[in-house]
C-alpha positions in Angstrom: 2.5 15.7 -11.5 4.2 18.2 -13.3 7.4 18.0 -11.3 8.0 14.4 -12.1 6.4 13.1 -15.1 8.1 9.8 -15.4 6.9 8.8 -11.8 3.4 9.6 -12.9 3.9 7.5 -16.2 5.0 4.6 -13.5 2.1 5.1 -11.3 -0.9 5.4 -14.1 -1.2 1.7 -15.3 -1.5 -0.8 -12.4 -3.9 -3.5 -11.2 -3.8 -7.3 -12.2 -3.6 -6.1 -16.3 -0.6 -4.3 -15.8 1.5 -7.1 -13.7 4.1 -9.0 -15.8 4.2 -11.8 -13.6 1.5 -14.2 -12.7 2.0 -14.4 -9.3 1.9 -10.7 -9.2 -1.7 -10.9 -11.4 -3.3 -13.1 -8.8 -2.2 -10.9 -5.7 -3.6 -8.0 -7.8 -6.5 -9.4 -8.4 -7.2 -10.3 -5.0 -6.3 -6.6 -3.9 -8.7 -5.2 -6.4 -11.7 -7.4 -5.1 -10.5 -6.2 -1.9 -10.8 -2.6 -2.8 -14.2 -3.1 -4.2 -15.2 -4.8 -1.1 -14.2 -1.4 0.9 -16.8 0.5 -0.4 -19.7 -2.2 -1.1 -19.3 -3.8 2.3 -19.6 -0.3 3.8 -22.4 0.6 2.0 -24.2 -2.4 3.1 -23.4 -2.1 6.5 -24.9 1.6 6.3 -28.1 0.8 4.4 -28.9 -2.4 6.7 -27.5 -1.0 10.0 -25.1 -3.7 10.7 -23.1 -2.0 13.0 -22.9 1.1 14.8 -20.0 3.5 15.1 -19.8 6.5 17.0 -18.9 10.0 15.5 -15.8 10.3 16.7 -14.3 7.0 15.6 -15.4 8.2 12.0 -13.3 10.9 12.4 -10.6 8.7 13.7 -10.9 7.0 10.5 -10.3 10.4 8.3 -7.8 11.0 10.4 -6.2 7.8 9.2 -7.0 8.3 5.4 -5.2 11.6 5.8 -1.9 9.9 7.8 -2.2 7.1 5.1 -1.8 9.4 2.0 0.6 11.8 3.6 2.5 8.9 3.9 2.4 8.1 0.1 3.0 11.3 -0.5 5.9 11.0 1.3 7.4 8.1 -0.6 6.6 9.6 -3.9 8.4 12.8 -3.0 11.5 10.7 -2.1 11.2 8.0 -4.5 10.9 9.0 -8.1 11.3 5.0 -9.1 7.7 4.2 -7.2 5.7 2.0 -9.9 2.2 0.7 -9.6 4.0 -2.8 -10.8 7.1 -4.3 -9.8 9.6 -3.6 -12.2 12.7 -2.0 -12.3 13.0 1.7 -14.1 16.0 2.7 -16.4 18.6 4.0 -13.8 16.8 2.8 -10.6 18.8 2.5 -7.5 17.8 1.9 -4.0 16.3 4.8 -2.1 17.2 4.5 1.7 16.5 8.1 3.1 13.4 9.5 4.1 10.6 7.0 5.2 13.0 4.2 3.4 15.1 4.7 6.4 12.9 3.6 8.8 11.1 0.6 6.9 11.4 -1.1 3.4 8.3 -0.9 2.2 6.4 2.4 3.7 4.0 3.2 1.1 2.6 -0.2 2.0 2.8 1.1 5.4 0.6 4.2 4.4 -1.6 2.0 2.2 -2.5 0.0 5.5 -3.1 2.8 7.5 -5.5 4.3 4.8 -7.0 1.3 3.9 -8.1 0.8 7.5 -9.0 4.3 7.8 -11.8 4.1 4.9 -14.4 1.5 6.6 -13.7 3.0 9.5 -14.3 6.8 8.4 -17.7 5.1 6.4 -18.9 4.1 9.7 -18.2 0.4 9.2 -16.9 -2.1 11.5 -17.6 -4.9 8.9 -15.7 -3.0 6.6 -12.3 -3.3 8.6 -12.8 -7.4 8.0 -12.4 -6.4 4.3 -8.8 -5.0 5.3 -7.9 -7.9 7.6 -8.9 -9.8 4.6 -6.5 -7.9 2.3 -3.8 -7.5 4.4 -2.3 -11.3 3.2 -2.5 -10.2 -0.1 -0.3 -7.3 0.3 2.1 -9.1 2.6 2.4 -11.8 -0.2 3.2 -9.1 -2.7 5.9 -7.4 -0.3 7.9 -10.8 -0.2 7.4 -11.2 -3.8 8.8 -7.8 -5.0 11.7 -8.4 -2.3 12.9 -11.4 -3.9 12.3 -9.7 -7.2 14.4 -6.5 -5.6 17.1 -8.7 -4.2 17.5 -10.8 -7.4 17.5 -7.4 -9.8 18.3 -4.1 -8.0 22.2 -3.7 -7.3 22.5 -2.8 -3.5 18.9 -4.3 -2.5 20.2 -7.0 -0.1 22.6 -4.7 1.3 19.5 -2.3 2.2 17.5 -5.3 3.7 20.6 -6.0 5.9 20.7 -2.2 7.0 16.9 -1.7 7.2 15.7 -4.4 8.9 11.9 -3.5 9.5 9.2 -4.4 6.4 6.0 -2.4 7.6 6.1 -1.3 11.0 9.4 0.3 12.8 10.6 -1.5 15.7 8.1 -4.4 15.0 8.3 -5.9 11.7 
């Protein structure tokens, strides 16, 4: 936070109200509802004992949360232009090093790992369904972001041709 105040500024305001494009407002509204569900459904699952999960599975969920946060940390370290909204920062350039050499959207990859870990860490198989429900909105955001960057960020189309995978190395 102290080392890169501009990154902090770009990350602080997010959510549907911060987006400029109507499509992104819809996408971020869906994702925000998913985040709420990631807290409410596991809590209800625990209260009403809808599902049972062994303690080692919950520990594996904790590991997924840590790995997801670690991936996001490396993205922030590599890409000072990372923003909570889809926009271009002054002087922004294509980042193709670090995790960006493996996939085009490493923050989404890390976020999906973390999001999957949350309901597992909370001991809720039903909460995992919330992540499954959120995934299409995240993919929709990813596609919309790629269109925006291809139109507005010089060198992004070449980067897309160089780094073929969006979220999962060697898969997609």
